[in-house]
N, C-alpha and C positions, 0 to 999 in steps of 0.2 A: 507073852511078856512084853510090856510096852518098850518101844525103842526110844531111848533117852534123847537122841539127836532129833528124831521126828517130833517128840513131845515138846522140845524147846521151840521148834519151828511153829508148831500148832499154837502154843501159848503166845508167841510173838505175833503171829498172824491175827489171832483174835483180839489181842490187845491193841493192835495198830490198824485195824480194819483192812487187813489183807496185805499190808506192807511188811516185808521182812528184810533183814540185812544178810550179811555173809554171802555164800555162794549163790543164793537165790535173789539177791538184791537187784531190783529193776527187771525181774523176770515175770513171767505169767504163771501164777501159782493159785491153786484152789485146794480146799480141804474136801476130801471124799470120805464119806462114812458109809461103810458096808456092814452087812450082817454076816458074822462068821459062819462059814459053811458047816463046820462041825460043832461049834459051841453055841451058836445063836447069839453071841455077844456082839455088841456094836464096836467097830474098829474105825478110827479116823486116821487118814494118811494124807500127807501133803503130796500133791501130784501136779506136775506141769500140764498146761493145757494150751489148746489152739482154738481161737474163735472160729465159728462156722455158722454164721447167721443166727438162726433161732436156737441152735444147739451148740454144744461145746464138745471138742474132741480131746481125749486123753489117750496116751500110748503106754502100754504095759511093757516098758523096756527092761525094767529092773537092772539098769546099767549094763545090759548085755549079758546078764546071767543066763545059765542054761535052763533055769526053771522060771516059770511065770511068777510074778509077785503074788503074795497071799491075797491082796485085795481083788485081783483078777479072778481067782478061784471063788472068792466070796460072791462076786456079782454074777458069775455064771450060775451059782446056786440060787441066788435071789437078786434079780436085776433092779429091784427097787432100792435106790440109794438116796443119800442126802448130800447136797452140794452147798458149800460155803464159798462165796467168791469175795468176801471182804465187805460187801454191802448187803447182799441178799443171802438168805438161807432157804433152800427150797428142795422139795422132793424131785427126783428125776428117775427116768427109766434108762438103764444102761443097755445099749444095743451093740453087740460085737459085729463089726463090719466085715463083710466077706468079699472074696473075689476081686473084681475090677475096682469096686469102690474102695476097698481097703488099700489096694496097691496104689491107686491114684492119690489117695489122701496121705498115705505114708510118703510117697514121692514128693508131695507138696510140702510135707513137714521137713523132709531132708533138704529140699531146696532152700527152706528158710533157715535151717540149722543142720549142717552136715554131721553134727554129733549123733543124730538118730541113725545115720548110716553106719557110723562106727559101732554103735551098740548092736546093730543087726549083724555086722561082720564078726562079732565076737561069739555069736550063738548059732546053733543049728536050728533053733525053733523060729517060726515066723512070728515076729513081734506083733501082737494084736493092736488094732486101733479100735477104740470104743467111742461111740457117740452117746452123750448124755442129753436126753430129751427132757426138758422141764415139764413137770406135771402140775405146776401151780406155784404159789408163793405170793406173799404180800410185801408191803413196804417194810423198810427196816424198823426194828422195834424202837420205841422211845417217842418223845414229843415230835409233832409234825415238822416243826422248823428244823430240828436237829436231823431228822430223817432226810429232809430236802437237802441240807448241807452235805450229808453223807453221800447222797446220790450224785450231787454236783462234783464232789471230790473224786468220785469214781470216774466221771467223764474227764476231769482234769488229768487224772493219772493215766487213763487210756490214751488221751491225746499226747501226753509226754512220751509214752511208750512208742506210739506210732511215729512220732517225730524222730525219736532215737533210732528206730528201725529203718526209717527212710534215710537218715543221715549216714547210717552204716551200710546201706545196701550197695550192691554192685551197680553196674551200668544199666541193668534192666530192672523192671518192677516185677518181683516174684509173685507167684499165684497166691501164696499165703498172705503176703503183705497187702495184696488187693482185697482179699477177704477181710483182713483186719480193718481196713479202711471202710469197706462197705458195711461191716457189722457195726462199727461206730456210727456211721450215718443213719443206719436203721434204728439204733438205740436212741439217738438224739431225736429223730423224727417221732418215735413213739412217746418219748418223754414229753415233748412239747405238745403233741396232740392231746395227751392226757391232761396236761395243765390247762390248755385252752378249753377242753370239753368238760372238765370236772372241777378242778381246783379253783380256777379263776372265777367261774360263775358262783361257786360256793362262797368265796371271799367277797364278791360283789354284793351278795345277798346279806351277809352279816356285817360287812365293813364297807359301806358305800363311800367312805372317805378315801378308799384305796383306788377309786375309779381312774384318776390320772395315772397312777403308777401302773395299774393293770393295762391301761391303753398303751402305755409305752412298752411294756413287756410283750404285748401282742405284736406290736410293730417290730420289735427286735426278733421275735420268733419268725416273722416273715423274712427278715434279712438273713437270719441263720439258715432258714429253709432254702433260700436261693443259693447260698454258698454250698449247702449240702448237695443240691441238685447239680451244681457245677462240678463239685468234686467227684460225684458219682459218674457223671458223663466223662470226665477226664480218665478216671480209673477204668471205665468200661471200654474206652477207645483202644485203638491199635498202637501199641508200643510207647505208652507214656513213660518218660524217664522219671526216676525217683526225685530229681531236682524239681521238675515241674509239679509233681504231686506235693512235694514238701512245701513249695511256695503257696499252693492252694490250702494246705493244712495250716500253714502259718497264718494265712488270712482268716481262716475259720477260727483258729485258736484266739487271735486277738479280739475278734468280734464276740466270741462265746465267753471269754473270760470277763469282758466288760459287762455282758448281759448277766452272767451268773452272779457277779459281785453286786450288781444293782438289785437283782431279785432277792438275794440274801439280806441285803441291807433293809429292803422294804418289807419282806414277808416273814423272815425267820422269827422275829420277836412276836408277831401276831399269831403265827401258826403254833408257836410254843404255848402262848397264852390260851389258845383255843383248845389245847389238848392236856391242860393241867387241871 
């Protein structure tokens, strides 16, 4: 039987490209669709997540209940799941982490949010940690320009989340916060590499009048890449404080926002026209 509260969140999530209000506002949320272990029916559940490089981590806390959530039993029976993150919808393989890896990553989650420890204290079961490994997926549906804007908005939202996490952090930079920053850097690097290698050459071929704008965008990519390298070096060093990291993230945000705005101004109308 559908959960009315969850269904409201699902509808709001899909209507607003991953953003919801209420108790989950400003948090990290995805939609997980599993196949029912007994019925074979598809079930979608809002789940909190933690970035972890190429993969995503979810935790089967069930609020500290004595029984595992239904979605966990489903993915044990069939680990092939569908993930919606507000921008991309993609298939993934769910892997239940064991032993030292599970314990280390759960401790990392607790460091970032002590609420996970509260859930563990309420139950006798060991709360599972699951890695979602992407199995593919393409760009967001719709015209190319609108898809580009959607991807840009996801980066804007992630930067805002990281800035909030840094501002609220204690005196040290937690392990999960380091991973959040490094995952963002990796995502931006891959996005710009894809634009330089595929999208920009395609636009130059079909719209030579864009050459000056594309040249500027490539130069801006180089500036952003230098800022990403500096941020990664700072995060990977010994004992960087949240204040120092926040200053670097603010520099990156200012440069990136200007770059994204210009790119959207120059390319969104043309990309939309090319895909209609």
